[in-house]
PDB file of N, CA, C and O in Angstrom:
ATOM      1  N   UNK A   1      -1.684 -38.439  30.459  1.00  0.00           N
ATOM      2  CA  UNK A   1      -1.218 -37.437  29.386  1.00  0.00           C
ATOM      3  C   UNK A   1      -2.481 -36.603  29.297  1.00  0.00           C
ATOM      4  O   UNK A   1      -3.593 -37.130  29.263  1.00  0.00           O
ATOM      5  N   UNK A   2      -2.283 -35.226  29.258  1.00  0.00           N
ATOM      6  CA  UNK A   2      -3.150 -34.211  28.900  1.00  0.00           C
ATOM      7  C   UNK A   2      -3.263 -33.693  27.616  1.00  0.00           C
ATOM      8  O   UNK A   2      -2.243 -33.576  26.937  1.00  0.00           O
ATOM      9  N   UNK A   3      -4.324 -33.372  27.190  1.00  0.00           N
ATOM     10  CA  UNK A   3      -4.738 -32.762  25.897  1.00  0.00           C
ATOM     11  C   UNK A   3      -4.396 -31.353  25.826  1.00  0.00           C
ATOM     12  O   UNK A   3      -4.530 -30.550  26.749  1.00  0.00           O
ATOM     13  N   UNK A   4      -3.874 -31.073  24.482  1.00  0.00           N
ATOM     14  CA  UNK A   4      -3.437 -29.591  24.420  1.00  0.00           C
ATOM     15  C   UNK A   4      -4.537 -28.602  24.858  1.00  0.00           C
ATOM     16  O   UNK A   4      -4.211 -27.524  25.354  1.00  0.00           O
ATOM     17  N   UNK A   5      -5.704 -28.907  24.706  1.00  0.00           N
ATOM     18  CA  UNK A   5      -6.932 -27.861  25.066  1.00  0.00           C
ATOM     19  C   UNK A   5      -6.865 -27.709  26.699  1.00  0.00           C
ATOM     20  O   UNK A   5      -7.332 -26.690  27.209  1.00  0.00           O
ATOM     21  N   UNK A   6      -6.356 -28.596  27.402  1.00  0.00           N
ATOM     22  CA  UNK A   6      -6.441 -28.483  29.049  1.00  0.00           C
ATOM     23  C   UNK A   6      -5.160 -27.832  29.266  1.00  0.00           C
ATOM     24  O   UNK A   6      -5.102 -27.304  30.376  1.00  0.00           O
ATOM     25  N   UNK A   7      -3.959 -27.683  28.452  1.00  0.00           N
ATOM     26  CA  UNK A   7      -2.792 -26.925  29.002  1.00  0.00           C
ATOM     27  C   UNK A   7      -2.945 -25.541  28.581  1.00  0.00           C
ATOM     28  O   UNK A   7      -2.206 -24.668  29.037  1.00  0.00           O
ATOM     29  N   UNK A   8      -3.895 -25.282  27.707  1.00  0.00           N
ATOM     30  CA  UNK A   8      -4.122 -23.675  27.282  1.00  0.00           C
ATOM     31  C   UNK A   8      -4.340 -22.924  28.516  1.00  0.00           C
ATOM     32  O   UNK A   8      -5.176 -23.322  29.327  1.00  0.00           O
ATOM     33  N   UNK A   9      -3.688 -21.925  28.708  1.00  0.00           N
ATOM     34  CA  UNK A   9      -4.073 -20.906  29.730  1.00  0.00           C
ATOM     35  C   UNK A   9      -4.494 -19.445  29.235  1.00  0.00           C
ATOM     36  O   UNK A   9      -3.717 -18.863  28.479  1.00  0.00           O
ATOM     37  N   UNK A  10      -5.520 -18.907  29.569  1.00  0.00           N
ATOM     38  CA  UNK A  10      -6.060 -17.781  28.984  1.00  0.00           C
ATOM     39  C   UNK A  10      -5.334 -16.499  29.454  1.00  0.00           C
ATOM     40  O   UNK A  10      -5.288 -16.319  30.671  1.00  0.00           O
ATOM     41  N   UNK A  11      -4.781 -15.617  28.666  1.00  0.00           N
ATOM     42  CA  UNK A  11      -3.956 -14.467  28.745  1.00  0.00           C
ATOM     43  C   UNK A  11      -4.908 -13.387  29.589  1.00  0.00           C
ATOM     44  O   UNK A  11      -6.079 -13.235  29.239  1.00  0.00           O
ATOM     45  N   UNK A  12      -4.385 -12.685  30.655  1.00  0.00           N
ATOM     46  CA  UNK A  12      -5.138 -11.691  31.165  1.00  0.00           C
ATOM     47  C   UNK A  12      -5.016 -10.420  30.096  1.00  0.00           C
ATOM     48  O   UNK A  12      -4.009 -10.093  29.469  1.00  0.00           O
ATOM     49  N   UNK A  13      -6.237  -9.842  30.069  1.00  0.00           N
ATOM     50  CA  UNK A  13      -6.428  -8.605  29.221  1.00  0.00           C
ATOM     51  C   UNK A  13      -6.070  -7.246  29.790  1.00  0.00           C
ATOM     52  O   UNK A  13      -6.145  -6.209  29.131  1.00  0.00           O
ATOM     53  N   UNK A  14      -5.681  -7.311  31.033  1.00  0.00           N
ATOM     54  CA  UNK A  14      -5.267  -6.102  31.844  1.00  0.00           C
ATOM     55  C   UNK A  14      -4.069  -5.542  31.279  1.00  0.00           C
ATOM     56  O   UNK A  14      -3.093  -6.227  30.975  1.00  0.00           O
ATOM     57  N   UNK A  15      -4.160  -4.057  31.111  1.00  0.00           N
ATOM     58  CA  UNK A  15      -2.920  -3.437  30.502  1.00  0.00           C
ATOM     59  C   UNK A  15      -1.780  -3.457  31.634  1.00  0.00           C
ATOM     60  O   UNK A  15      -1.992  -3.499  32.846  1.00  0.00           O
ATOM     61  N   UNK A  16      -0.647  -3.421  31.059  1.00  0.00           N
ATOM     62  CA  UNK A  16       0.595  -3.519  31.719  1.00  0.00           C
ATOM     63  C   UNK A  16       0.576  -2.216  32.843  1.00  0.00           C
ATOM     64  O   UNK A  16       0.760  -2.374  34.050  1.00  0.00           O
ATOM     65  N   UNK A  17       0.351  -1.087  32.274  1.00  0.00           N
ATOM     66  CA  UNK A  17       0.150   0.106  33.123  1.00  0.00           C
ATOM     67  C   UNK A  17      -1.260   0.288  33.356  1.00  0.00           C
ATOM     68  O   UNK A  17      -2.057  -0.065  32.487  1.00  0.00           O
ATOM     69  N   UNK A  18      -1.725   0.894  34.635  1.00  0.00           N
ATOM     70  CA  UNK A  18      -2.992   1.416  34.561  1.00  0.00           C
ATOM     71  C   UNK A  18      -3.482   2.545  33.898  1.00  0.00           C
ATOM     72  O   UNK A  18      -2.645   3.419  33.675  1.00  0.00           O
ATOM     73  N   UNK A  19      -4.548   2.732  33.552  1.00  0.00           N
ATOM     74  CA  UNK A  19      -5.010   3.645  32.645  1.00  0.00           C
ATOM     75  C   UNK A  19      -4.689   4.997  33.021  1.00  0.00           C
ATOM     76  O   UNK A  19      -4.366   5.823  32.167  1.00  0.00           O
ATOM     77  N   UNK A  20      -4.768   5.310  34.414  1.00  0.00           N
ATOM     78  CA  UNK A  20      -4.437   6.740  34.873  1.00  0.00           C
ATOM     79  C   UNK A  20      -2.961   7.115  34.655  1.00  0.00           C
ATOM     80  O   UNK A  20      -2.618   8.293  34.560  1.00  0.00           O
ATOM     81  N   UNK A  21      -2.024   6.009  34.572  1.00  0.00           N
ATOM     82  CA  UNK A  21      -0.612   6.261  34.581  1.00  0.00           C
ATOM     83  C   UNK A  21      -0.013   6.598  33.163  1.00  0.00           C
ATOM     84  O   UNK A  21       1.094   7.081  32.926  1.00  0.00           O
ATOM     85  N   UNK A  22      -1.105   6.190  32.181  1.00  0.00           N
ATOM     86  CA  UNK A  22      -0.565   6.366  30.655  1.00  0.00           C
ATOM     87  C   UNK A  22      -0.845   7.652  30.215  1.00  0.00           C
ATOM     88  O   UNK A  22      -1.936   8.186  30.415  1.00  0.00           O
ATOM     89  N   UNK A  23       0.212   8.261  29.541  1.00  0.00           N
ATOM     90  CA  UNK A  23       0.050   9.566  28.968  1.00  0.00           C
ATOM     91  C   UNK A  23      -0.873   9.898  27.968  1.00  0.00           C
ATOM     92  O   UNK A  23      -0.814   9.368  26.859  1.00  0.00           O
ATOM     93  N   UNK A  24      -1.705  10.715  28.260  1.00  0.00           N
ATOM     94  CA  UNK A  24      -2.836  11.065  27.326  1.00  0.00           C
ATOM     95  C   UNK A  24      -2.084  12.123  26.356  1.00  0.00           C
ATOM     96  O   UNK A  24      -1.185  12.844  26.788  1.00  0.00           O
ATOM     97  N   UNK A  25      -2.488  12.156  25.120  1.00  0.00           N
ATOM     98  CA  UNK A  25      -2.016  12.824  24.081  1.00  0.00           C
ATOM     99  C   UNK A  25      -3.182  13.706  23.556  1.00  0.00           C
ATOM    100  O   UNK A  25      -4.217  13.194  23.130  1.00  0.00           O
ATOM    101  N   UNK A  26      -2.967  15.143  23.604  1.00  0.00           N
ATOM    102  CA  UNK A  26      -4.090  15.969  22.972  1.00  0.00           C
ATOM    103  C   UNK A  26      -3.468  16.804  21.903  1.00  0.00           C
ATOM    104  O   UNK A  26      -2.381  17.341  22.120  1.00  0.00           O
ATOM    105  N   UNK A  27      -4.051  16.940  20.825  1.00  0.00           N
ATOM    106  CA  UNK A  27      -3.598  17.736  19.848  1.00  0.00           C
ATOM    107  C   UNK A  27      -4.650  18.509  19.213  1.00  0.00           C
ATOM    108  O   UNK A  27      -5.577  17.892  18.686  1.00  0.00           O
ATOM    109  N   UNK A  28      -4.629  19.882  19.189  1.00  0.00           N
ATOM    110  CA  UNK A  28      -5.650  20.833  18.743  1.00  0.00           C
ATOM    111  C   UNK A  28      -7.012  20.494  19.193  1.00  0.00           C
ATOM    112  O   UNK A  28      -7.996  20.537  18.454  1.00  0.00           O
ATOM    113  N   UNK A  29      -7.029  20.105  20.616  1.00  0.00           N
ATOM    114  CA  UNK A  29      -8.294  19.974  21.305  1.00  0.00           C
ATOM    115  C   UNK A  29      -8.802  18.541  21.035  1.00  0.00           C
ATOM    116  O   UNK A  29      -9.943  18.288  21.423  1.00  0.00           O
ATOM    117  N   UNK A  30      -7.975  17.409  20.312  1.00  0.00           N
ATOM    118  CA  UNK A  30      -8.479  16.362  20.248  1.00  0.00           C
ATOM    119  C   UNK A  30      -7.847  15.427  21.149  1.00  0.00           C
ATOM    120  O   UNK A  30      -6.619  15.335  21.129  1.00  0.00           O
ATOM    121  N   UNK A  31      -8.520  14.741  21.917  1.00  0.00           N
ATOM    122  CA  UNK A  31      -7.768  13.750  22.812  1.00  0.00           C
ATOM    123  C   UNK A  31      -7.668  12.326  22.286  1.00  0.00           C
ATOM    124  O   UNK A  31      -8.651  11.642  22.003  1.00  0.00           O
ATOM    125  N   UNK A  32      -6.436  11.944  22.180  1.00  0.00           N
ATOM    126  CA  UNK A  32      -6.399  10.608  21.599  1.00  0.00           C
ATOM    127  C   UNK A  32      -6.648   9.346  22.573  1.00  0.00           C
ATOM    128  O   UNK A  32      -6.403   9.421  23.777  1.00  0.00           O
ATOM    129  N   UNK A  33      -7.130   8.234  21.988  1.00  0.00           N
ATOM    130  CA  UNK A  33      -7.306   7.088  22.987  1.00  0.00           C
ATOM    131  C   UNK A  33      -5.873   6.679  23.413  1.00  0.00           C
ATOM    132  O   UNK A  33      -4.899   7.159  22.833  1.00  0.00           O
ATOM    133  N   UNK A  34      -5.754   5.841  24.370  1.00  0.00           N
ATOM    134  CA  UNK A  34      -4.429   5.299  24.763  1.00  0.00           C
ATOM    135  C   UNK A  34      -4.100   4.379  23.782  1.00  0.00           C
ATOM    136  O   UNK A  34      -4.934   3.672  23.215  1.00  0.00           O
ATOM    137  N   UNK A  35      -2.813   4.364  23.546  1.00  0.00           N
ATOM    138  CA  UNK A  35      -2.378   3.336  22.301  1.00  0.00           C
ATOM    139  C   UNK A  35      -2.045   3.964  21.197  1.00  0.00           C
ATOM    140  O   UNK A  35      -1.202   3.477  20.444  1.00  0.00           O
ATOM    141  N   UNK A  36      -2.698   5.222  20.915  1.00  0.00           N
ATOM    142  CA  UNK A  36      -2.495   5.995  19.625  1.00  0.00           C
ATOM    143  C   UNK A  36      -1.588   7.028  19.743  1.00  0.00           C
ATOM    144  O   UNK A  36      -1.459   7.674  20.782  1.00  0.00           O
ATOM    145  N   UNK A  37      -0.918   7.229  18.682  1.00  0.00           N
ATOM    146  CA  UNK A  37      -0.005   8.174  18.536  1.00  0.00           C
ATOM    147  C   UNK A  37      -0.170   9.378  17.757  1.00  0.00           C
ATOM    148  O   UNK A  37      -1.133   9.328  16.992  1.00  0.00           O
ATOM    149  N   UNK A  38       0.483  10.417  17.740  1.00  0.00           N
ATOM    150  CA  UNK A  38       0.078  11.697  16.870  1.00  0.00           C
ATOM    151  C   UNK A  38       0.119  11.295  15.505  1.00  0.00           C
ATOM    152  O   UNK A  38      -0.635  11.853  14.709  1.00  0.00           O
ATOM    153  N   UNK A  39       0.976  10.315  15.090  1.00  0.00           N
ATOM    154  CA  UNK A  39       1.338  10.078  13.736  1.00  0.00           C
ATOM    155  C   UNK A  39       0.077   9.381  13.237  1.00  0.00           C
ATOM    156  O   UNK A  39      -0.144   9.442  12.028  1.00  0.00           O
ATOM    157  N   UNK A  40      -0.837   8.678  14.080  1.00  0.00           N
ATOM    158  CA  UNK A  40      -1.909   8.230  13.659  1.00  0.00           C
ATOM    159  C   UNK A  40      -2.970   9.136  13.240  1.00  0.00           C
ATOM    160  O   UNK A  40      -3.602   8.995  12.193  1.00  0.00           O
ATOM    161  N   UNK A  41      -3.156  10.120  14.133  1.00  0.00           N
ATOM    162  CA  UNK A  41      -4.112  11.375  13.809  1.00  0.00           C
ATOM    163  C   UNK A  41      -3.743  12.165  12.611  1.00  0.00           C
ATOM    164  O   UNK A  41      -4.610  12.598  11.852  1.00  0.00           O
ATOM    165  N   UNK A  42      -2.532  12.355  12.430  1.00  0.00           N
ATOM    166  CA  UNK A  42      -1.961  13.081  11.123  1.00  0.00           C
ATOM    167  C   UNK A  42      -1.917  12.436   9.885  1.00  0.00           C
ATOM    168  O   UNK A  42      -1.709  13.055   8.841  1.00  0.00           O
ATOM    169  N   UNK A  43      -2.141  10.964   9.950  1.00  0.00           N
ATOM    170  CA  UNK A  43      -1.955  10.298   8.728  1.00  0.00           C
ATOM    171  C   UNK A  43      -3.162  10.564   7.687  1.00  0.00           C
ATOM    172  O   UNK A  43      -2.940  10.719   6.486  1.00  0.00           O
ATOM    173  N   UNK A  44      -4.274  10.599   8.166  1.00  0.00           N
ATOM    174  CA  UNK A  44      -5.495  10.858   7.431  1.00  0.00           C
ATOM    175  C   UNK A  44      -5.398  12.070   6.666  1.00  0.00           C
ATOM    176  O   UNK A  44      -5.468  11.962   5.441  1.00  0.00           O
ATOM    177  N   UNK A  45      -5.231  13.333   7.236  1.00  0.00           N
ATOM    178  CA  UNK A  45      -5.116  14.576   6.528  1.00  0.00           C
ATOM    179  C   UNK A  45      -3.930  14.586   5.469  1.00  0.00           C
ATOM    180  O   UNK A  45      -4.080  15.074   4.348  1.00  0.00           O
ATOM    181  N   UNK A  46      -2.859  14.070   5.861  1.00  0.00           N
ATOM    182  CA  UNK A  46      -1.677  14.014   5.106  1.00  0.00           C
ATOM    183  C   UNK A  46      -1.834  13.165   3.906  1.00  0.00           C
ATOM    184  O   UNK A  46      -1.277  13.386   2.831  1.00  0.00           O
ATOM    185  N   UNK A  47      -2.585  12.232   4.147  1.00  0.00           N
ATOM    186  CA  UNK A  47      -2.792  11.390   2.800  1.00  0.00           C
ATOM    187  C   UNK A  47      -3.719  12.014   1.840  1.00  0.00           C
ATOM    188  O   UNK A  47      -3.567  11.926   0.621  1.00  0.00           O
ATOM    189  N   UNK A  48      -4.770  12.705   2.466  1.00  0.00           N
ATOM    190  CA  UNK A  48      -5.571  13.558   1.518  1.00  0.00           C
ATOM    191  C   UNK A  48      -4.842  14.624   0.865  1.00  0.00           C
ATOM    192  O   UNK A  48      -5.086  14.871  -0.316  1.00  0.00           O
ATOM    193  N   UNK A  49      -3.909  15.330   1.553  1.00  0.00           N
ATOM    194  CA  UNK A  49      -3.204  16.411   1.106  1.00  0.00           C
ATOM    195  C   UNK A  49      -2.290  16.021  -0.160  1.00  0.00           C
ATOM    196  O   UNK A  49      -2.157  16.737  -1.153  1.00  0.00           O
ATOM    197  N   UNK A  50      -1.646  14.695   0.048  1.00  0.00           N
ATOM    198  CA  UNK A  50      -0.761  14.223  -0.882  1.00  0.00           C
ATOM    199  C   UNK A  50      -1.492  13.656  -2.057  1.00  0.00           C
ATOM    200  O   UNK A  50      -0.904  13.651  -3.139  1.00  0.00           O
ATOM    201  N   UNK A  51      -2.788  13.146  -1.967  1.00  0.00           N
ATOM    202  CA  UNK A  51      -3.391  12.857  -3.299  1.00  0.00           C
ATOM    203  C   UNK A  51      -3.951  14.025  -3.957  1.00  0.00           C
ATOM    204  O   UNK A  51      -4.047  13.966  -5.183  1.00  0.00           O
ATOM    205  N   UNK A  52      -4.415  15.289  -3.237  1.00  0.00           N
ATOM    206  CA  UNK A  52      -4.600  16.325  -3.986  1.00  0.00           C
ATOM    207  C   UNK A  52      -3.513  16.919  -4.722  1.00  0.00           C
ATOM    208  O   UNK A  52      -3.719  17.389  -5.841  1.00  0.00           O
ATOM    209  N   UNK A  53      -2.338  16.938  -4.170  1.00  0.00           N
ATOM    210  CA  UNK A  53      -1.269  17.649  -4.874  1.00  0.00           C
ATOM    211  C   UNK A  53      -0.931  16.772  -6.044  1.00  0.00           C
ATOM    212  O   UNK A  53      -0.688  17.302  -7.128  1.00  0.00           O
ATOM    213  N   UNK A  54      -0.902  15.642  -5.924  1.00  0.00           N
ATOM    214  CA  UNK A  54      -0.721  14.636  -6.998  1.00  0.00           C
ATOM    215  C   UNK A  54      -1.598  14.697  -8.061  1.00  0.00           C
ATOM    216  O   UNK A  54      -1.194  14.543  -9.214  1.00  0.00           O
ATOM    217  N   UNK A  55      -2.994  14.947  -7.743  1.00  0.00           N
ATOM    218  CA  UNK A  55      -3.891  14.914  -8.833  1.00  0.00           C
ATOM    219  C   UNK A  55      -3.819  16.259  -9.498  1.00  0.00           C
ATOM    220  O   UNK A  55      -4.089  16.379 -10.693  1.00  0.00           O
ATOM    221  N   UNK A  56      -3.448  17.304  -8.721  1.00  0.00           N
ATOM    222  CA  UNK A  56      -3.224  18.659  -9.286  1.00  0.00           C
ATOM    223  C   UNK A  56      -2.119  18.613 -10.444  1.00  0.00           C
ATOM    224  O   UNK A  56      -2.343  19.145 -11.531  1.00  0.00           O
ATOM    225  N   UNK A  57      -1.037  18.020 -10.192  1.00  0.00           N
ATOM    226  CA  UNK A  57       0.167  17.996 -11.012  1.00  0.00           C
ATOM    227  C   UNK A  57      -0.069  17.014 -12.331  1.00  0.00           C
ATOM    228  O   UNK A  57       0.474  17.215 -13.418  1.00  0.00           O
ATOM    229  N   UNK A  58      -0.985  15.904 -12.040  1.00  0.00           N
ATOM    230  CA  UNK A  58      -1.412  15.115 -13.152  1.00  0.00           C
ATOM    231  C   UNK A  58      -2.221  15.777 -13.971  1.00  0.00           C
ATOM    232  O   UNK A  58      -2.014  15.707 -15.182  1.00  0.00           O
ATOM    233  N   UNK A  59      -3.191  16.469 -13.509  1.00  0.00           N
ATOM    234  CA  UNK A  59      -4.024  17.296 -14.455  1.00  0.00           C
ATOM    235  C   UNK A  59      -3.383  18.293 -15.315  1.00  0.00           C
ATOM    236  O   UNK A  59      -3.662  18.468 -16.502  1.00  0.00           O
ATOM    237  N   UNK A  60      -2.396  19.013 -14.556  1.00  0.00           N
ATOM    238  CA  UNK A  60      -1.741  19.911 -15.504  1.00  0.00           C
ATOM    239  C   UNK A  60      -0.903  19.298 -16.616  1.00  0.00           C
ATOM    240  O   UNK A  60      -0.790  19.825 -17.723  1.00  0.00           O
ATOM    241  N   UNK A  61      -0.335  18.180 -16.270  1.00  0.00           N
ATOM    242  CA  UNK A  61       0.427  17.474 -17.185  1.00  0.00           C
ATOM    243  C   UNK A  61      -0.453  16.858 -18.269  1.00  0.00           C
ATOM    244  O   UNK A  61       0.068  16.661 -19.366  1.00  0.00           O
ATOM    245  N   UNK A  62      -1.684  16.545 -18.085  1.00  0.00           N
ATOM    246  CA  UNK A  62      -2.499  16.040 -19.161  1.00  0.00           C
ATOM    247  C   UNK A  62      -2.805  17.372 -20.067  1.00  0.00           C
ATOM    248  O   UNK A  62      -2.751  17.285 -21.294  1.00  0.00           O
ATOM    249  N   UNK A  63      -3.091  18.467 -19.492  1.00  0.00           N
ATOM    250  CA  UNK A  63      -3.398  19.618 -20.328  1.00  0.00           C
ATOM    251  C   UNK A  63      -2.266  19.623 -21.544  1.00  0.00           C
ATOM    252  O   UNK A  63      -2.543  19.488 -22.736  1.00  0.00           O
ATOM    253  N   UNK A  64      -1.091  19.785 -21.061  1.00  0.00           N
ATOM    254  CA  UNK A  64       0.156  19.878 -21.932  1.00  0.00           C
ATOM    255  C   UNK A  64       0.194  18.663 -22.996  1.00  0.00           C
ATOM    256  O   UNK A  64       0.369  18.884 -24.195  1.00  0.00           O
ATOM    257  N   UNK A  65       0.028  17.444 -22.505  1.00  0.00           N
ATOM    258  CA  UNK A  65       0.001  16.348 -23.201  1.00  0.00           C
ATOM    259  C   UNK A  65      -1.185  16.336 -24.451  1.00  0.00           C
ATOM    260  O   UNK A  65      -0.998  15.914 -25.592  1.00  0.00           O
ATOM    261  N   UNK A  66      -2.326  16.862 -23.960  1.00  0.00           N
ATOM    262  CA  UNK A  66      -3.449  16.867 -25.064  1.00  0.00           C
ATOM    263  C   UNK A  66      -3.303  18.131 -25.987  1.00  0.00           C
ATOM    264  O   UNK A  66      -3.881  18.138 -27.074  1.00  0.00           O
ATOM    265  N   UNK A  67      -2.653  19.047 -25.638  1.00  0.00           N
ATOM    266  CA  UNK A  67      -2.271  20.265 -26.486  1.00  0.00           C
ATOM    267  C   UNK A  67      -1.075  19.893 -27.337  1.00  0.00           C
ATOM    268  O   UNK A  67      -0.990  20.517 -28.395  1.00  0.00           O
ATOM    269  N   UNK A  68      -0.155  19.016 -27.085  1.00  0.00           N
ATOM    270  CA  UNK A  68       1.093  18.741 -27.850  1.00  0.00           C
ATOM    271  C   UNK A  68       0.610  18.380 -29.107  1.00  0.00           C
ATOM    272  O   UNK A  68      -0.372  17.639 -29.150  1.00  0.00           O
ATOM    273  N   UNK A  69       1.190  18.822 -30.265  1.00  0.00           N
ATOM    274  CA  UNK A  69       0.860  18.237 -31.637  1.00  0.00           C
ATOM    275  C   UNK A  69       1.186  16.849 -31.954  1.00  0.00           C
ATOM    276  O   UNK A  69       0.485  16.155 -32.689  1.00  0.00           O
ATOM    277  N   UNK A  70       2.181  16.485 -31.432  1.00  0.00           N
ATOM    278  CA  UNK A  70       2.784  15.131 -31.593  1.00  0.00           C
ATOM    279  C   UNK A  70       1.962  14.146 -30.868  1.00  0.00           C
ATOM    280  O   UNK A  70       1.988  12.972 -31.240  1.00  0.00           O
ATOM    281  N   UNK A  71       1.283  14.485 -29.933  1.00  0.00           N
ATOM    282  CA  UNK A  71       0.651  13.547 -29.076  1.00  0.00           C
ATOM    283  C   UNK A  71      -0.934  13.498 -29.499  1.00  0.00           C
ATOM    284  O   UNK A  71      -1.392  12.553 -30.140  1.00  0.00           O
ATOM    285  N   UNK A  72      -1.756  14.666 -29.052  1.00  0.00           N
ATOM    286  CA  UNK A  72      -3.184  14.574 -29.413  1.00  0.00           C
ATOM    287  C   UNK A  72      -3.536  15.823 -30.389  1.00  0.00           C
ATOM    288  O   UNK A  72      -4.373  15.719 -31.285  1.00  0.00           O
ATOM    289  N   UNK A  73      -2.883  16.896 -30.151  1.00  0.00           N
ATOM    290  CA  UNK A  73      -3.117  18.157 -31.004  1.00  0.00           C
ATOM    291  C   UNK A  73      -4.382  18.610 -30.975  1.00  0.00           C
ATOM    292  O   UNK A  73      -4.966  18.837 -32.035  1.00  0.00           O
ATOM    293  N   UNK A  74      -5.044  18.825 -29.650  1.00  0.00           N
ATOM    294  CA  UNK A  74      -6.400  19.298 -29.593  1.00  0.00           C
ATOM    295  C   UNK A  74      -6.376  20.798 -29.784  1.00  0.00           C
ATOM    296  O   UNK A  74      -5.370  21.421 -29.444  1.00  0.00           O
ATOM    297  N   UNK A  75      -7.395  21.401 -30.293  1.00  0.00           N
ATOM    298  CA  UNK A  75      -7.805  22.857 -30.380  1.00  0.00           C
ATOM    299  C   UNK A  75      -8.191  23.330 -28.982  1.00  0.00           C
ATOM    300  O   UNK A  75      -8.665  22.598 -28.114  1.00  0.00           O
ATOM    301  N   UNK A  76      -7.927  24.685 -28.854  1.00  0.00           N
ATOM    302  CA  UNK A  76      -8.205  25.351 -27.568  1.00  0.00           C
ATOM    303  C   UNK A  76      -9.638  24.948 -27.254  1.00  0.00           C
ATOM    304  O   UNK A  76      -9.803  24.491 -26.123  1.00  0.00           O
ATOM    305  N   UNK A  77     -10.650  25.028 -28.001  1.00  0.00           N
ATOM    306  CA  UNK A  77     -11.994  24.882 -27.567  1.00  0.00           C
ATOM    307  C   UNK A  77     -12.217  23.185 -27.202  1.00  0.00           C
ATOM    308  O   UNK A  77     -12.883  22.873 -26.215  1.00  0.00           O
ATOM    309  N   UNK A  78     -11.763  22.421 -27.851  1.00  0.00           N
ATOM    310  CA  UNK A  78     -11.800  20.780 -27.471  1.00  0.00           C
ATOM    311  C   UNK A  78     -11.050  20.699 -26.289  1.00  0.00           C
ATOM    312  O   UNK A  78     -11.515  19.985 -25.401  1.00  0.00           O
ATOM    313  N   UNK A  79     -10.072  21.232 -26.103  1.00  0.00           N
ATOM    314  CA  UNK A  79      -9.011  21.003 -25.073  1.00  0.00           C
ATOM    315  C   UNK A  79      -9.843  21.390 -23.660  1.00  0.00           C
ATOM    316  O   UNK A  79      -9.854  20.599 -22.717  1.00  0.00           O
ATOM    317  N   UNK A  80     -10.411  22.453 -23.618  1.00  0.00           N
ATOM    318  CA  UNK A  80     -11.176  22.829 -22.323  1.00  0.00           C
ATOM    319  C   UNK A  80     -12.165  21.923 -22.021  1.00  0.00           C
ATOM    320  O   UNK A  80     -12.290  21.447 -20.893  1.00  0.00           O
ATOM    321  N   UNK A  81     -13.074  21.578 -23.207  1.00  0.00           N
ATOM    322  CA  UNK A  81     -14.231  20.610 -22.838  1.00  0.00           C
ATOM    323  C   UNK A  81     -13.598  19.244 -22.384  1.00  0.00           C
ATOM    324  O   UNK A  81     -14.069  18.679 -21.396  1.00  0.00           O
ATOM    325  N   UNK A  82     -12.576  18.715 -23.055  1.00  0.00           N
ATOM    326  CA  UNK A  82     -11.980  17.482 -22.862  1.00  0.00           C
ATOM    327  C   UNK A  82     -11.494  17.348 -21.302  1.00  0.00           C
ATOM    328  O   UNK A  82     -11.875  16.442 -20.560  1.00  0.00           O
ATOM    329  N   UNK A  83     -10.526  18.470 -20.897  1.00  0.00           N
ATOM    330  CA  UNK A  83     -10.020  18.506 -19.497  1.00  0.00           C
ATOM    331  C   UNK A  83     -11.240  18.472 -18.526  1.00  0.00           C
ATOM    332  O   UNK A  83     -11.292  17.696 -17.572  1.00  0.00           O
ATOM    333  N   UNK A  84     -12.188  19.344 -18.827  1.00  0.00           N
ATOM    334  CA  UNK A  84     -13.396  19.442 -17.795  1.00  0.00           C
ATOM    335  C   UNK A  84     -14.072  18.202 -17.885  1.00  0.00           C
ATOM    336  O   UNK A  84     -14.667  17.920 -16.845  1.00  0.00           O
ATOM    337  N   UNK A  85     -14.169  17.390 -18.776  1.00  0.00           N
ATOM    338  CA  UNK A  85     -14.804  16.083 -18.591  1.00  0.00           C
ATOM    339  C   UNK A  85     -14.049  14.905 -17.889  1.00  0.00           C
ATOM    340  O   UNK A  85     -14.493  13.951 -17.249  1.00  0.00           O
ATOM    341  N   UNK A  86     -12.899  15.231 -18.174  1.00  0.00           N
ATOM    342  CA  UNK A  86     -11.883  14.137 -17.537  1.00  0.00           C
ATOM    343  C   UNK A  86     -11.785  14.468 -15.859  1.00  0.00           C
ATOM    344  O   UNK A  86     -11.896  13.592 -15.002  1.00  0.00           O
ATOM    345  N   UNK A  87     -11.567  15.836 -15.591  1.00  0.00           N
ATOM    346  CA  UNK A  87     -11.397  16.131 -14.352  1.00  0.00           C
ATOM    347  C   UNK A  87     -12.829  15.795 -13.664  1.00  0.00           C
ATOM    348  O   UNK A  87     -12.773  15.212 -12.582  1.00  0.00           O
ATOM    349  N   UNK A  88     -13.882  16.055 -14.102  1.00  0.00           N
ATOM    350  CA  UNK A  88     -15.319  15.655 -13.542  1.00  0.00           C
ATOM    351  C   UNK A  88     -15.306  14.071 -13.283  1.00  0.00           C
ATOM    352  O   UNK A  88     -15.495  13.634 -12.148  1.00  0.00           O
ATOM    353  N   UNK A  89     -15.070  13.209 -14.404  1.00  0.00           N
ATOM    354  CA  UNK A  89     -15.182  11.804 -14.215  1.00  0.00           C
ATOM    355  C   UNK A  89     -14.159  11.274 -13.305  1.00  0.00           C
ATOM    356  O   UNK A  89     -14.278  10.121 -12.892  1.00  0.00           O
ATOM    357  N   UNK A  90     -13.108  12.048 -12.935  1.00  0.00           N
ATOM    358  CA  UNK A  90     -12.143  11.415 -12.307  1.00  0.00           C
ATOM    359  C   UNK A  90     -12.094  11.672 -10.670  1.00  0.00           C
ATOM    360  O   UNK A  90     -11.322  11.195  -9.838  1.00  0.00           O
ATOM    361  N   UNK A  91     -13.148  12.559 -10.515  1.00  0.00           N
ATOM    362  CA  UNK A  91     -13.310  12.915  -8.974  1.00  0.00           C
ATOM    363  C   UNK A  91     -13.751  11.810  -8.040  1.00  0.00           C
ATOM    364  O   UNK A  91     -14.553  10.944  -8.387  1.00  0.00           O
ATOM    365  N   UNK A  92     -13.206  11.870  -6.862  1.00  0.00           N
ATOM    366  CA  UNK A  92     -13.560  10.870  -6.006  1.00  0.00           C
ATOM    367  C   UNK A  92     -14.653  11.246  -5.161  1.00  0.00           C
ATOM    368  O   UNK A  92     -14.511  12.206  -4.403  1.00  0.00           O
ATOM    369  N   UNK A  93     -15.874  10.518  -5.207  1.00  0.00           N
ATOM    370  CA  UNK A  93     -17.048  10.775  -4.718  1.00  0.00           C
ATOM    371  C   UNK A  93     -17.152  10.048  -3.276  1.00  0.00           C
ATOM    372  O   UNK A  93     -18.182  10.146  -2.609  1.00  0.00           O
TER     373      UNK A  93
END
């Protein structure tokens, strides 16, 4: 009876298709490696754009909330100082 370690066969790491037959994707002068799609390339800038738009609308909403007399009721001079401090401390470095 053989042990499980002797029955193990190592898989071949060769690709199914040779590299020269795989389709190369190029977008705006950027050549993608094999196995990557255009969605992988576009995911990073689209995530940054989504975060920037969300941050913009959140900051505008904060201004109206701080100005509302029923919530915080800040004066104009205090409002600008507070919003500037909040925007600076919330920046992603």
